[in-house]
N, C-alpha and C positions, 0 to 999 in steps of 0.2 A: 527341572530347574532351568534348562536352556530355553524352554518355551516361554517362561516368564520374562527372561531377559530379552528375547526376540520381540515379544509383545510390547514391552516397555520401550524398546528402541523404535518400534513402528509408531507407537503413540507419540513419542517425543519428536520423531520426524514429521508427523502430521501436524503437531502443534507449531513447530518451527516453520513449516511450509505455509500454514495459515497466517502466521504473523508476517511472513515475507510477502504474501499476496496482499494482505491488508495494507502494508506499507507501499507496495508498488501500485495499488489501485487508487490510492488517495490522490496523487497528481493526475491520474487519468480522469477521475471524476472532476477535478478542477478544470482540466482541459475541456471536458464536455460542457461544463458550466460557462466557460469562456467562449465557447463556440456559439452560444445563444445570442449574445449581443452582436457578434460578427454577422450572424445570419439576419438579425434585425436590420443592421446597416445595409446589408446586401438586398434586403427586401424579400428574400425567400429562404426556405430551409434548404441549404445546399449540403447534400450528403458527403461530398468530398471534403468540405470544410469541417464538418462535424467529425468525420473519421480521422482526418489529419490532426486535428487538435487533440483528439483522444489518444491516438497512437503516439504523438509527441509526448503527451503526459505519461503514457505507460512506459515509454523508453526512459524518460527522466526518473520515474518512480522505480523502475527496475535497477537503474544505476544507483539511486539513493538507497534502496533496500539492500543492495549488495555491498555497498560501502559500510552500512551499519552492521550487516551480518559479519563481515570480515574484520571490522574494527572492534567495537565494544560488545557486540553480540545482540541478537534480537531480543532475548528475554531481558537483558539489562536495560535496553532502550525502552521497552514496554513498561518495565518496572518504574523507570523515571517518569514516564508519561502518566501512569495511573496513580502513583504515590506522590503526586505533586501536592505540596502543602496549600497551594492556592485553591485546590479543589475541595479542601476540607470545609471551607466556608459554606459550600452549597449543599 
């Protein structure tokens, strides 16, 4: 009986961790996309610019994900995203 509870807690923790990582990675990807036009303006692909934009996005994403986790909860936030009535049209 205790093994079942331990396995369920591990699976629950893995799901929560994956939701947190997805929330934190979204602004990091946005930072990576914003680094493209900056590199075009500079005329070269500058690794420092790309890394700095991505790290700033990851820091913002981690703060955002942590505020959601401690506030309303990760699963409640994802439920609102997925169960949006606007998405039922598509």
